[in-house]
C-alpha positions, 0 to 999 in steps of 0.5 A: 500500500505504501508503494502504491498510495498517493504522496499525501497518504504515505505518512498516514500509512507509515504511522499505521505501519509503525503502530501495528509493529508496536502493537505486535511487539506488545502482544508478543511480550504479553503472551511471553509473560503469561505463557511463562507463568512462574516457570522461568527459564533462567540462564546466565547472560554475560555481555550484550550479544542478546541485545543485538537481536533487538534493533530499534529503528531510530534509536542508537543503543550503547551498552556497558554490560559488565555484570552477569544477569540471571534471567528468562531471556524471552521475558527480559527481551519482551521488557526491553523491547517495550522500554526501548519502544517507550524511549523512542516514542517519548523522544529519545534517540540514544539509550545506554544499557548498563549493569550497575550491579549483578542482576540489575539492568539500567536503561538511560535515555536522552529524551525529555524525561518527566517532571518531578511530580510525574516521576513520583506518580510513576514510582508510586504506581510501580511500588503499589502495582497500581498500573491502570491509568498511571503507567503505560504498557511498557512500564507495566510489562517491565515491572511484571517481568522484574517481579516474575524474577523476584525483583522490581522496576525502579526509576533512578534519578537521571541527569538527563532524560529518563532512566529505568532499572530492572532489578532481578533476584 
C-alpha cells in the first residue's frame, strides 16, 4: 500500500505501519509473560550479544554490560523491547544499557524525561502495582517481568532524560 498510495497518504500509512509493529511487539511480550507463568527459564547472560537481536529503528543503543544477569531471556527481551519502544516514542534517540550491579539492568535515555511530580506518580504506581491509568504498557510489562524474577522496576534519578532499572533476584 505504501508503494502504491498517493504522496499525501504515505505518512498516514507509515504511522499505521509503525503502530501495528508496536502493537505486535506488545502482544508478543504479553503472551511471553503469561505463557511463562512462574516457570522461568533462567540462564546466565554475560555481555550484550542478546541485545543485538533487538534493533530499534531510530534509536542508537550503547551498552556497558559488565555484570552477569540471571534471567528468562524471552521475558527480559519482551521488557526491553517495550522500554526501548517507550524511549523512542517519548523522544529519545540514544539509550545506554548498563549493569550497575549483578542482576540489575539500567536503561538511560536522552529524551525529555518527566517532571518531578510525574516521576513520583510513576514510582508510586510501580511500588503499589497500581498500573491502570498511571503507567503505560511498557512500564507495566517491565515491572511484571522484574517481579516474575523476584525483583522490581525502579526509576533512578537521571541527569538527563529518563532512566529505568530492572532489578532481578
